[in-house]
BANU-483342 format. One record per residue: residue number from 0; y, z, x of N, C-alpha, C in turn. Coordinates in steps of 0.001 Angstrom, whole numbers. Atoms other than C-alpha are relative to their C-alpha. Layout:
! BANU-483342
[atom NUM [Y Z X] [Y Z X] [Y Z X]];
...
***
This chain:
! BANU-483342
[atom 0 [-942 361 352] [-87 20 65] [1049 -220 480]];
[atom 1 [-1137 -78 -960] [3501 -1010 1622] [1014 1584 -534]];
[atom 2 [-1120 -1008 478] [6406 1598 1910] [844 -19 -1459]];
[atom 3 [-491 122 1562] [8286 -81 -707] [-420 115 -1124]];
[atom 4 [101 -561 1325] [6361 199 -3229] [-1140 1439 202]];
[atom 5 [-221 -1043 -199] [5425 3615 -2400] [822 444 -609]];
[atom 6 [-1541 -775 1174] [8708 4673 -3092] [220 -1294 -907]];
[atom 7 [12 487 1681] [8934 2432 -6221] [-661 856 -738]];
[atom 8 [1525 -451 1089] [5809 4432 -7628] [861 1233 438]];
[atom 9 [-693 -1824 452] [7789 7881 -6395] [1090 -363 -535]];
[atom 10 [-1322 611 1616] [11419 6107 -8430] [-188 525 -935]];
[atom 11 [770 276 1078] [9355 5648 -11232] [-382 1387 -256]];
[atom 12 [413 -1128 -265] [7745 9006 -10915] [975 640 -434]];
[atom 13 [-1311 -542 -42] [11153 10755 -10437] [401 -386 -1685]];
[atom 14 [-551 595 1447] [12599 8946 -13449] [-429 818 -1158]];
[atom 15 [952 -201 1691] [9724 9547 -16438] [10 1351 814]];
[atom 16 [-529 -919 864] [10745 13447 -15335] [926 227 -96]];
[atom 17 [-1941 258 699] [14495 12851 -15562] [-338 5 -1490]];
[atom 18 [-40 821 978] [13252 11140 -18564] [-481 982 -717]];
[atom 19 [1283 -984 235] [10820 14251 -19061] [1647 1216 -679]];
[atom 20 [-589 -800 458] [13595 16951 -19175] [1388 -125 -798]];
[atom 21 [-1224 185 1165] [16357 15192 -20932] [-641 -86 -1682]];
[atom 22 [241 -416 936] [13796 15420 -23572] [-277 1223 -535]];
[atom 23 [-131 -1093 1172] [13521 19059 -24118] [1848 495 947]];
[atom 24 [-1596 -439 -563] [17569 19570 -22316] [578 138 -1266]];
[atom 25 [-1401 215 1201] [18853 17338 -25685] [-1204 151 -651]];
[atom 26 [655 386 1247] [15936 17935 -27834] [498 1387 -1184]];
[atom 27 [-1042 -660 1482] [18681 20643 -29903] [675 -945 96]];
[atom 28 [-887 589 1037] [20978 17894 -30249] [-684 -603 -965]];
[atom 29 [134 1275 1464] [18488 16346 -33371] [162 1346 -709]];
[atom 30 [829 -1381 1250] [17083 19814 -34673] [995 953 192]];
[atom 31 [-1106 -1696 -339] [19389 22818 -33480] [300 23 -1320]];
[atom 32 [-1375 -114 1534] [22053 22246 -36988] [-1882 176 -1093]];
[atom 33 [1175 -525 1307] [18470 22045 -39568] [-311 763 185]];
[atom 34 [458 -1265 -691] [16597 24941 -37257] [900 706 -839]];
[atom 35 [-1184 -1507 -262] [20160 27305 -37693] [13 -175 -2150]];
[atom 36 [-620 -60 1211] [20783 25996 -41531] [-1655 599 -789]];
[atom 37 [1229 -370 931] [16128 26721 -42046] [110 -1797 -1118]];
[atom 38 [522 1291 439] [16010 23154 -43689] [-1280 -574 242]];
[atom 39 [2343 547 -636] [13002 22647 -41217] [-111 1455 632]];
[atom 40 [399 -706 -311] [10907 24867 -39534] [335 -648 1766]];
[atom 41 [-501 787 -1727] [11559 24934 -35446] [-1496 -1015 220]];
[atom 42 [1305 1101 -951] [7537 23284 -34773] [121 -1185 -630]];
[atom 43 [492 1382 488] [7948 20505 -37516] [1821 -302 106]];
[atom 44 [-1145 1049 -360] [11475 19356 -36492] [-525 203 1304]];
[atom 45 [38 820 -1011] [10231 19279 -33085] [-1148 -1320 39]];
[atom 46 [1235 1130 54] [7141 17482 -33903] [384 -1823 -872]];
[atom 47 [-1033 1059 543] [9627 15159 -35943] [1215 -835 707]];
[atom 48 [-1249 924 -1271] [12117 14828 -33281] [-720 -791 1280]];
[atom 49 [1290 130 -795] [9335 13905 -30810] [-413 -1184 -450]];
[atom 50 [516 1555 354] [8279 10688 -33008] [1167 -769 -890]];
[atom 51 [-1306 1019 542] [11719 9489 -33891] [475 -92 2108]];
[atom 52 [-435 417 -489] [12202 9365 -30632] [-645 -690 1250]];
[atom 53 [1172 1510 -353] [9246 7412 -29142] [480 -1144 -606]];
[atom 54 [-279 954 1020] [10140 5170 -32250] [1293 -560 771]];
[atom 55 [-1265 667 -283] [13929 5087 -30978] [-153 -1138 996]];
[atom 56 [-155 627 -1234] [12948 4102 -27598] [269 -1747 -264]];
[atom 57 [261 1266 -104] [12133 448 -29120] [666 -774 -575]];
[atom 58 [-437 644 522] [14496 -48 -30894] [2096 -1465 966]];
[atom 59 [-1355 142 -886] [16978 -1688 -28301] [-244 101 2048]];
[atom 60 [-112 -486 -1287] [17560 -2550 -24605] [1755 -382 996]];
[atom 61 [-1433 -135 242] [21589 -2844 -24943] [249 810 1703]];
[atom 62 [-667 -566 -952] [22357 412 -23014] [-774 163 1308]];
[atom 63 [1068 -376 -1190] [19306 76 -20792] [641 -934 1784]];
[atom 64 [-824 1046 -603] [21253 -2810 -19652] [1028 620 1348]];
[atom 65 [-1072 -925 -425] [24561 -1228 -18845] [-156 1732 453]];
[atom 66 [825 -1200 -1112] [22728 1761 -17168] [-332 -601 1263]];
[atom 67 [280 1265 -965] [21419 -1157 -14836] [1107 -216 633]];
[atom 68 [-783 466 -322] [24343 -2109 -14395] [1246 666 522]];
[atom 69 [-1607 -618 -952] [26895 517 -12877] [-107 268 1221]];
[atom 70 [-91 60 -1080] [25815 444 -9559] [-791 -1049 188]];
[atom 71 [385 957 -598] [24829 -2356 -6863] [-730 649 1140]];
[atom 72 [63 -937 -1188] [22613 -380 -4490] [-545 -1145 1033]];
[atom 73 [927 1382 -672] [21012 -4018 -2964] [-1164 450 -155]];
[atom 74 [1794 -311 -315] [17095 -4129 -1769] [-658 553 848]];
[atom 75 [174 -713 -804] [15235 -2723 60] [-303 1842 -352]];
[atom 76 [155 -1687 256] [13957 920 849] [1627 633 3]];
[atom 77 [-1371 -676 526] [17505 2390 1221] [355 -25 -1023]];
[atom 78 [-905 338 1704] [18467 1133 -2081] [-773 1041 -1236]];
[atom 79 [865 -1112 817] [15469 2857 -3753] [613 1160 458]];
[atom 80 [113 -1053 -546] [16229 5969 -1920] [1199 374 -588]];
[atom 81 [-1109 122 758] [19688 5514 -3749] [-33 792 -1389]];
[atom 82 [762 -357 1658] [17994 5630 -7288] [-210 1418 243]];
[atom 83 [848 -1432 -630] [15847 8379 -5925] [1477 1096 -210]];
[atom 84 [-1094 -500 -335] [19096 10224 -4969] [556 463 -783]];
[atom 85 [-742 -259 1137] [20653 9808 -8142] [-677 1013 -979]];
[atom 86 [1391 -629 585] [17455 10820 -10220] [287 1250 343]];
[atom 87 [15 -1607 -482] [17333 14332 -8166] [1530 718 -689]];
[atom 88 [-1425 -929 635] [21072 15012 -9001] [602 537 -1008]];
[atom 89 [-156 -126 1516] [20802 14508 -12409] [-1171 1201 -515]];
[atom 90 [1046 -952 569] [17491 16601 -12869] [89 769 347]];
[atom 91 [-290 -1166 -220] [19200 19399 -10617] [1134 294 -802]];
[atom 92 [-1402 -340 1062] [22646 19271 -13286] [-842 342 -1082]];
[atom 93 [425 -328 1798] [20136 19184 -16743] [-553 1250 601]];
[atom 94 [844 -570 -291] [17774 22008 -14773] [1154 1228 -191]];
[atom 95 [-947 -674 304] [20992 23960 -14521] [555 366 -531]];
[atom 96 [-1031 267 1669] [22769 23600 -17668] [-841 539 -1039]];
[atom 97 [1485 -750 1161] [18925 24689 -19291] [86 1287 554]];
[atom 98 [213 -1682 1] [19069 28082 -17771] [1127 959 -330]];
[atom 99 [-715 -701 534] [22150 28844 -18526] [541 -218 -1803]];
[atom 100 [-314 838 1299] [21939 27031 -22232] [1029 -658 -363]];
[atom 101 [-1132 1075 300] [24818 24642 -21825] [-387 -975 -180]];
[atom 102 [94 1503 949] [24372 21396 -24420] [1409 -874 1908]];
[atom 103 [-1286 835 -470] [25862 19511 -21581] [-1213 -1712 151]];
[atom 104 [598 1323 52] [25109 15363 -20749] [-958 -171 1417]];
[atom 105 [843 628 -628] [21909 14404 -19307] [352 -1501 309]];
[atom 106 [-153 1310 -395] [23201 10676 -19654] [937 290 926]];
[atom 107 [-708 571 -951] [26239 11381 -17355] [98 1087 1222]];
[atom 108 [972 -1206 -1199] [24436 13878 -15121] [-733 -1370 521]];
[atom 109 [494 729 37] [22624 10625 -14969] [656 -1020 624]];
[atom 110 [-1395 755 -810] [25544 8560 -13873] [689 -218 466]];
[atom 111 [-522 -792 -1010] [27178 10499 -12292] [-479 131 1604]];
[atom 112 [1251 -153 -764] [23645 10996 -10102] [307 -1410 621]];
[atom 113 [67 1457 -117] [23771 7355 -9682] [1355 -868 930]];
[atom 114 [-1870 138 -482] [27709 6732 -8686] [-160 982 1383]];
[atom 115 [-88 -421 -976] [27606 9955 -6205] [-1092 -887 1394]];
[atom 116 [677 649 -751] [24223 8585 -4433] [721 -1265 541]];
[atom 117 [-176 973 -407] [25971 5463 -4215] [1271 -51 1102]];
[atom 118 [-1177 111 -1169] [29180 6305 -2471] [-436 520 621]];
[atom 119 [-129 -899 -1482] [27801 8909 -10] [-1640 -1464 393]];
[atom 120 [1264 772 -988] [25068 5493 932] [800 -1703 423]];
[atom 121 [-1242 1515 250] [28056 3033 976] [-863 -1032 -491]];
[atom 122 [327 1195 1003] [26600 994 -1836] [940 -96 -675]];
[atom 123 [-1509 682 692] [29071 -874 -4600] [-326 692 -1359]];
[atom 124 [49 -980 1355] [29612 1548 -7643] [1163 -1016 -532]];
[atom 125 [-1108 609 651] [31251 -1025 -10054] [476 4 -796]];
[atom 126 [-651 -1186 1179] [33640 589 -11678] [766 -605 -1101]];
[atom 127 [-521 374 1735] [34782 -1627 -14395] [-1142 189 -1076]];
[atom 128 [545 -485 685] [31256 -911 -15869] [406 1430 -320]];
[atom 129 [249 -1104 -181] [31154 2250 -14909] [1343 1006 -1543]];
[atom 130 [-1685 -289 1143] [35768 3047 -16495] [-895 -834 -1901]];
[atom 131 [382 605 1527] [34852 817 -19645] [-859 -4 -1216]];
[atom 132 [1348 -133 1497] [31395 1533 -21050] [-529 1353 481]];
[atom 133 [496 -1110 -13] [30987 4808 -19456] [933 1209 -164]];
[atom 134 [-1484 -1106 225] [34466 7408 -19129] [769 -758 -1119]];
[atom 135 [-808 183 1020] [35975 5892 -21738] [-322 674 -1318]];
[atom 136 [1047 -268 1097] [33234 6123 -24480] [-49 2046 40]];
[atom 137 [426 -1599 -417] [32601 9747 -22625] [1222 909 -633]];
[atom 138 [-949 -550 74] [35733 10597 -23371] [664 308 -1750]];
[atom 139 [-298 395 1908] [36872 8913 -27393] [-1410 702 -628]];
[atom 140 [862 239 1483] [33293 9280 -28952] [-325 2370 -296]];
[atom 141 [-1066 -939 682] [34110 13449 -28951] [1003 479 -661]];
[atom 142 [-1005 202 1333] [36920 12821 -30515] [480 -311 -745]];
[atom 143 [72 1001 1226] [35668 10448 -32750] [-1399 634 -1045]];
[atom 144 [859 -503 981] [32865 12604 -34158] [565 1542 -575]];
[atom 145 [-531 -559 704] [34788 15461 -34059] [699 -185 -1352]];
[atom 146 [-1366 217 736] [37765 13903 -36313] [-775 -303 -1629]];
[atom 147 [778 128 1524] [34720 12309 -38892] [-1078 905 -488]];
[atom 148 [210 -1488 337] [32885 15346 -38680] [527 806 -974]];
[atom 149 [-999 -966 1912] [35548 16955 -40875] [823 -419 -742]];
[atom 150 [-266 597 1075] [36660 14506 -42797] [-1181 -412 -933]];
[atom 151 [736 -230 660] [33187 13813 -43815] [-629 1240 -979]];
[atom 152 [268 -978 911] [32765 17293 -44624] [927 482 -1236]];
[atom 153 [-700 220 644] [35999 17372 -46299] [37 -755 -1161]];
[atom 154 [371 910 1021] [34834 14634 -48225] [-1425 381 -806]];
[atom 155 [1426 -517 314] [31347 16477 -49056] [555 813 -1069]];
[atom 156 [115 -994 441] [33467 19361 -50499] [653 -180 -1186]];
[atom 157 [-417 592 901] [35711 17327 -52451] [-1191 -627 -1045]];
[atom 158 [1206 -79 662] [32363 15840 -54163] [-88 614 -702]];
[atom 159 [1482 -1194 1208] [30073 18633 -54951] [1131 705 -293]];
[atom 160 [-11 -1327 124] [32863 21001 -55739] [477 690 -1075]];
[atom 161 [-13 -513 1111] [32215 20967 -59154] [-2032 99 235]];
[atom 162 [1541 11 339] [28192 21465 -58120] [-623 2050 25]];
[atom 163 [-129 -1252 -289] [26527 25033 -58287] [-389 -32 1398]];
[atom 164 [-618 60 -1701] [26662 26313 -54569] [-1423 422 417]];
[atom 165 [1048 502 -242] [22825 27021 -54887] [-1051 -849 201]];
[atom 166 [877 1236 287] [21343 24045 -55948] [423 -803 798]];
[atom 167 [-60 1207 -759] [23442 21738 -53813] [-501 167 1454]];
[atom 168 [697 -173 -1948] [22341 23903 -50268] [-1171 -389 -464]];
[atom 169 [859 1030 285] [18947 22904 -51825] [395 -1048 273]];
[atom 170 [-800 1479 -685] [20156 19636 -51450] [-80 -445 932]];
[atom 171 [155 670 -1416] [21136 19220 -48498] [-498 775 1290]];
[atom 172 [1009 -358 -648] [18677 21139 -47179] [-1128 -707 626]];
[atom 173 [322 1445 -252] [16521 18263 -47889] [484 -1301 464]];
[atom 174 [-427 1921 -1346] [18955 15272 -46748] [-151 632 1222]];
[atom 175 [-138 383 -1993] [18872 16685 -43175] [-688 -69 261]];
[atom 176 [1630 125 -779] [14996 16135 -43263] [514 -1426 509]];
[atom 177 [222 1146 -276] [16731 12497 -43468] [885 -127 1534]];
[atom 178 [-1625 489 -964] [19893 12972 -41260] [-447 394 1265]];
[atom 179 [88 -920 -1716] [18184 14938 -38164] [-809 -916 152]];
[atom 180 [812 1449 -26] [15416 11991 -38524] [756 -811 863]];
[atom 181 [-1013 1790 -250] [18277 9501 -38092] [829 1036 1268]];
[atom 182 [-77 -600 -1538] [19568 11759 -34915] [-423 -155 515]];
[atom 183 [942 -497 -1261] [16697 12532 -33017] [-727 -2055 237]];
[atom 184 [610 1037 -476] [15868 8626 -33637] [1376 -702 915]];
[atom 185 [-1516 546 -858] [19828 7799 -32343] [-355 479 1863]];
[atom 186 [91 -371 -1163] [19025 9680 -29454] [-1255 -667 157]];
[atom 187 [904 921 -875] [15584 8012 -28515] [709 -1604 195]];
[atom 188 [-556 1400 -16] [17745 4837 -28991] [1072 9 1183]];
[atom 189 [-647 -39 -959] [19954 5930 -26185] [-149 871 1091]];
[atom 190 [497 -1140 -1112] [18585 8521 -24085] [-989 -864 849]];
[atom 191 [1304 13 -812] [15048 6715 -23316] [509 -922 587]];
[atom 192 [-623 1547 -55] [17078 3073 -23018] [-19 1021 1126]];
[atom 193 [-664 64 -1158] [18914 4979 -19586] [-1196 178 844]];
[atom 194 [1024 -131 -1313] [15818 6008 -17825] [-614 -1903 176]];
[atom 195 [453 2395 -341] [14516 1959 -18383] [955 -460 491]];
[atom 196 [-1475 133 -638] [18048 1273 -17306] [-612 313 1806]];
[atom 197 [254 -213 -1353] [16831 3375 -13617] [-948 -1179 527]];
[atom 198 [1463 811 -979] [13195 2168 -13524] [569 -1402 608]];
[atom 199 [135 1378 295] [14498 -1388 -14144] [539 -68 1386]];
[atom 200 [-840 181 -1485] [17065 -924 -11070] [-324 196 1413]];
[atom 201 [850 87 -1023] [14416 569 -8896] [-923 -1214 260]];
[atom 202 [910 1264 8] [12111 -2702 -9485] [1080 -1070 344]];
[atom 203 [-1012 862 -401] [15044 -4719 -9111] [481 367 1433]];
[atom 204 [-379 -840 -1291] [15838 -2479 -5542] [-1677 -863 395]];
[atom 205 [659 15 -792] [12543 -3524 -4710] [-963 -1129 87]];
[atom 206 [838 1334 444] [11507 -6903 -5749] [22 84 -1019]];
[atom 207 [710 645 479] [9706 -6996 -7913] [-30 -110 -1717]];
[atom 208 [-894 391 1382] [12175 -8085 -10919] [1111 -676 645]];
[atom 209 [-1486 945 -551] [15108 -10695 -11256] [676 1091 -1082]];
[atom 210 [-1213 -977 872] [18298 -9067 -12559] [106 -458 -1370]];
[atom 211 [-235 885 1051] [17767 -11778 -15270] [-1339 315 -1153]];
[atom 212 [1424 163 333] [14081 -10762 -16054] [447 1142 -1713]];
[atom 213 [-640 -1143 884] [13785 -8898 -19844] [-1316 1688 773]];
[atom 214 [749 -1260 471] [12173 -4754 -19973] [-931 -200 587]];
[atom 215 [1193 -431 191] [8556 -4370 -18807] [-330 935 -809]];
[atom 216 [457 -550 966] [6607 -3137 -21927] [-631 1265 552]];
[atom 217 [782 -1475 -1234] [4625 -358 -19634] [1410 1020 349]];
[atom 218 [-974 -800 48] [8894 527 -19000] [650 964 -788]];
[atom 219 [-765 -123 929] [9654 802 -22044] [-999 1128 -880]];
[atom 220 [669 -672 482] [6181 2754 -23061] [448 1464 644]];
[atom 221 [354 -969 -1075] [6254 5005 -20136] [1764 763 -606]];
[atom 222 [-1248 -399 481] [9917 5828 -21175] [-108 1059 -1462]];
[atom 223 [-311 -440 1499] [9477 6685 -24745] [-1092 978 218]];
[atom 224 [744 -779 -50] [6712 8534 -24398] [109 1644 1184]];
[atom 225 [-33 -1405 -765] [8077 11023 -21557] [1181 777 -676]];
[atom 226 [-499 -488 204] [10982 11467 -23026] [-172 650 -1856]];
[atom 227 [558 -251 1649] [9036 12353 -26705] [-792 1342 83]];
[atom 228 [524 -1237 -427] [6986 15059 -24456] [528 765 -79]];
[atom 229 [-895 -621 -376] [9979 16441 -23404] [510 749 -1022]];
[atom 230 [177 -951 1341] [10841 17081 -26630] [-921 589 -988]];
[atom 231 [1248 -1224 239] [8099 18598 -27834] [-69 1583 73]];
[atom 232 [-34 -1029 -678] [8158 20702 -25124] [1673 1086 -294]];
[atom 233 [-712 -1102 917] [11036 22393 -27323] [1818 7 1069]];
[atom 234 [-1579 -411 -673] [15032 23403 -25799] [924 1251 -464]];
[atom 235 [-257 -900 405] [15032 26718 -26943] [1567 819 346]];
[atom 236 [-823 -836 -817] [17853 28115 -24407] [1069 -1000 -1115]];
[atom 237 [-774 1069 811] [20324 24906 -25842] [374 427 -1738]];
[atom 238 [-34 290 2032] [19366 25230 -29621] [254 885 -347]];
[atom 239 [-737 -1072 238] [20091 28857 -29803] [1905 -383 120]];
[atom 240 [-1439 319 -652] [24069 27498 -28004] [-213 -637 -1293]];
[atom 241 [-1032 590 1068] [24388 24942 -30789] [-180 574 -1574]];
[atom 242 [208 -491 1528] [22984 26229 -33492] [294 1080 -942]];
[atom 243 [-424 -1037 244] [24532 29196 -33564] [1080 522 405]];
[atom 244 [-816 -446 -817] [26544 30399 -30981] [1567 -888 -278]];
[atom 245 [-1548 1267 233] [29207 27041 -31856] [761 832 -1152]];
[atom 246 [-351 322 1680] [28979 27679 -35756] [-834 1111 -731]];
[atom 247 [1359 -276 987] [26912 29751 -38528] [131 -1441 -1048]];
[atom 248 [-121 962 1000] [26437 26414 -40152] [-654 77 -1723]];
[atom 249 [1739 160 1263] [24837 25847 -44015] [17 -1353 -240]];
[atom 250 [186 1499 -299] [23709 22703 -44419] [660 -604 -528]];
[atom 251 [-1169 1390 398] [26558 20823 -45916] [648 -5 977]];
[atom 252 [-736 -116 -1250] [27812 21300 -42765] [-896 -763 1295]];
[atom 253 [940 225 -1156] [25083 20572 -40728] [-754 -1498 -966]];
[atom 254 [428 1165 59] [24048 17547 -42826] [1454 -732 599]];
[atom 255 [-768 1037 286] [27370 16249 -42573] [249 -289 1747]];
[atom 256 [-549 119 -1873] [27492 16745 -38584] [-953 -967 685]];
[atom 257 [629 844 -567] [24320 15052 -38175] [166 -1059 -180]];
[atom 258 [-382 1186 448] [24982 12182 -40186] [1353 -321 540]];
[atom 259 [-1427 908 -827] [28344 11414 -38273] [-813 -68 1732]];
[atom 260 [255 621 -1116] [26783 11682 -35153] [-1143 -934 272]];
[atom 261 [1523 1087 -86] [23698 9529 -35532] [642 -1378 -90]];
[atom 262 [-758 949 -614] [26466 6836 -36417] [455 -504 1114]];
[atom 263 [-1119 -19 -1389] [28628 7343 -33414] [-1318 -784 804]];
[atom 264 [1168 860 -544] [25028 6771 -31851] [-101 -1512 -323]];
[atom 265 [694 1107 993] [23734 3811 -33381] [936 -846 13]];
[atom 266 [-716 601 -418] [27357 2207 -33257] [-145 -752 1486]];
[atom 267 [-97 -150 -1995] [27630 2959 -29388] [-848 -841 313]];
[atom 268 [569 751 -554] [24881 1309 -28883] [-284 -1545 -400]];
[atom 269 [420 1152 579] [24661 -1527 -30772] [1081 -1078 73]];
[atom 270 [-1038 850 141] [28154 -2632 -31073] [992 49 1320]];
[atom 271 [-628 -427 -1523] [29707 -1440 -27446] [-1002 -545 1411]];
[atom 272 [1064 121 -917] [26280 -1102 -25383] [862 1134 1429]];
[atom 273 [-1142 -377 -1156] [28058 1998 -24233] [-877 1661 373]];
[atom 274 [993 -703 -52] [25468 4856 -23063] [623 1291 -551]];
[atom 275 [-750 -1616 226] [27133 8191 -24654] [-548 870 -110]];
[atom 276 [1391 -965 561] [25844 11561 -25098] [-180 73 -1164]];
[atom 277 [787 -499 687] [23841 12857 -27286] [817 1217 -248]];
[atom 278 [-368 -1230 334] [25215 15970 -26920] [1118 126 -362]];
[atom 279 [-1601 -72 433] [28554 15485 -26687] [206 -591 -1205]];
[atom 280 [-149 129 968] [28551 14003 -29572] [-232 503 -1305]];
[atom 281 [468 -530 1113] [26427 15788 -31779] [863 1637 -220]];
[atom 282 [-679 -1372 -388] [28386 19415 -30367] [1141 -416 -844]];
[atom 283 [-1560 276 906] [31634 17613 -31254] [-175 73 -1858]];
[atom 284 [-117 370 1843] [30883 16353 -35106] [-1114 1969 -496]];
[atom 285 [219 -1137 688] [29473 19994 -35184] [1038 662 -224]];
[atom 286 [-1742 -1098 -518] [33011 21799 -34180] [467 -572 -1552]];
[atom 287 [-910 604 1072] [34129 19256 -36856] [122 230 -997]];
[atom 288 [6 -219 1553] [32450 19885 -39865] [-305 1635 -170]];
[atom 289 [351 -1518 -711] [32056 24121 -38766] [2179 -36 -815]];
[atom 290 [-1607 -1172 175] [36136 24382 -38666] [292 -425 -1547]];
[atom 291 [-698 -100 1526] [36791 23289 -42229] [-392 1285 -1408]];
[atom 292 [345 -1171 266] [35391 26065 -42869] [1123 1469 -67]];
[atom 293 [-1318 -686 -558] [38428 27631 -41537] [-402 -600 1557]];
[atom 294 [-461 245 -1412] [39812 27198 -37950] [-695 902 833]];
[atom 295 [-40 -347 -807] [38848 29964 -36540] [-1525 1064 -364]];
[atom 296 [1046 -703 282] [35565 30306 -37850] [-1065 -1322 1480]];
[atom 297 [482 -569 -504] [34265 28417 -35117] [483 464 1574]];
[atom 298 [-116 -806 -1801] [34028 29996 -31328] [112 -607 785]];
[atom 299 [-340 761 -1206] [36087 28755 -29241] [-256 187 1155]];
[atom 300 [-154 -754 -1346] [35336 30672 -26721] [-918 -454 986]];
[atom 301 [1088 655 -748] [31850 29102 -26064] [249 -1371 -638]];
[atom 302 [-1262 1362 85] [33739 25543 -27130] [170 -227 1307]];
[atom 303 [-958 -450 -1548] [35665 26649 -23830] [-1830 -478 1132]];
[atom 304 [1579 -54 -1143] [32184 27044 -21796] [-878 -1479 -322]];
[atom 305 [649 1054 284] [30907 23884 -23318] [741 -990 877]];
[atom 306 [-694 882 -446] [33703 21750 -22437] [-87 379 1357]];
[atom 307 [-957 -159 -1820] [34212 23183 -18673] [-1625 -760 -23]];
[atom 308 [1291 1220 -274] [29856 21461 -18437] [489 -748 -210]];
[atom 309 [-449 1201 -273] [31316 18343 -19808] [1154 -582 454]];
[atom 310 [-1127 757 -1351] [34156 18063 -17440] [-439 -248 1517]];
[atom 311 [930 239 -1072] [31691 19083 -14670] [-1247 -824 234]];
[atom 312 [1270 840 -138] [28980 17123 -15004] [-303 -1139 710]];
[atom 313 [549 1702 -953] [29233 13435 -13781] [474 620 1709]];
[atom 314 [16 -177 -1269] [31523 14994 -10454] [-1241 869 508]];
[atom 315 [613 -1207 -595] [28626 18020 -10075] [-1001 -1218 273]];
[atom 316 [1281 385 184] [25793 15829 -10126] [27 -1186 850]];
[atom 317 [-208 474 -303] [27594 13596 -8860] [-357 634 2017]];
[atom 318 [-156 -226 -1102] [27849 15618 -5680] [-1645 531 787]];
[atom 319 [1433 -867 185] [24157 17024 -6086] [-456 -1689 1016]];
[atom 320 [970 2014 -729] [22825 12891 -5423] [327 258 1164]];
[atom 321 [-1219 -26 -2008] [25609 12806 -2229] [-1201 752 567]];
[atom 322 [302 -631 -1354] [23226 15916 -788] [-1641 -866 -221]];
[atom 323 [1371 45 -236] [19923 14549 -1930] [-325 -1033 790]];
[atom 324 [931 1526 -1357] [20105 10883 46] [653 325 1016]];
[atom 325 [-238 -1032 -1682] [21724 12857 3186] [-1010 526 455]];
[atom 326 [1216 -346 -396] [18480 14294 2964] [-1055 -365 275]];
[atom 327 [1238 499 73] [16166 12034 1791] [894 -2032 886]];
[atom 328 [14 1343 -862] [17838 8787 3811] [-457 431 1354]];
[atom 329 [-64 -814 -1454] [17475 11892 7095] [-1756 -790 339]];
[atom 330 [1516 59 -511] [13321 11260 6310] [-407 -959 -521]];
[atom 331 [730 691 508] [12257 8866 4583] [644 -1727 782]];
[atom 332 [-111 762 -538] [12005 5525 6511] [464 -1521 -734]];
[atom 333 [-645 1084 687] [14194 2624 5845] [-556 -1901 486]];
***
């Protein structure tokens, strides 16, 4: 077995490990609101999220293409080391934020890791793609999700203003089964594709595919399976933060938040090919829907910690990836 093939296999394995950590790190995105409102039991919610994550991974390839275009590491073993270092930086940040229960973005950890490793190696970061399809959507999507979450909940409050509260809550608990499934489908659509994009980048750097080739079916299957298994493994630390510590949600607000978040995920994936953060999107829509109860109902101290993690994700994952590249470049033959 050639050295290049060995490194490619190692990168693919590390990419699937990242995909797995993405699953358990972001499992809370799809199900925390439904579990906190008791619309679904935790185990049923996890099974549903895992299945919908798997299905969502097969619904498109545009986000994967965008991720594969964020850097140009070149070809050969050194290029593969760049991709490997980017993944290790993203995994390190995912594990750190998971440990502290902070719902940070696996997506931006991945992009930040790739860019950090590329800069450390002197490779090319495609800043037009990074700025237009990553940074701008990264800033706009939480703002839009917050506003739409607030507006959707106001609309629901007006539409059901004369409804019996107990009956309405039962109805929204049932509706949350659909909205949580839609959110999980959107998570698979967005996040599994990011791993596909990195694996394609590794195959391209190793000379095993061409830039215009389609994603191999085994890449799609592997990424879909890894994120689904990770989702089923859970993510209870982050689930507590998202489901209870930001605000005590009721079924109507949970339904509004999930529906808005899912809509934003689908729109950005298909219309803009942008790899946005499912974490940012659902957390912001939860805050927006929750703020309709009263502005002080949102625990802004917790929200500030989450925002701080968001701000730090891109640079810290980049720094971790750059450090990983320095170590790997010293030990891996190129």
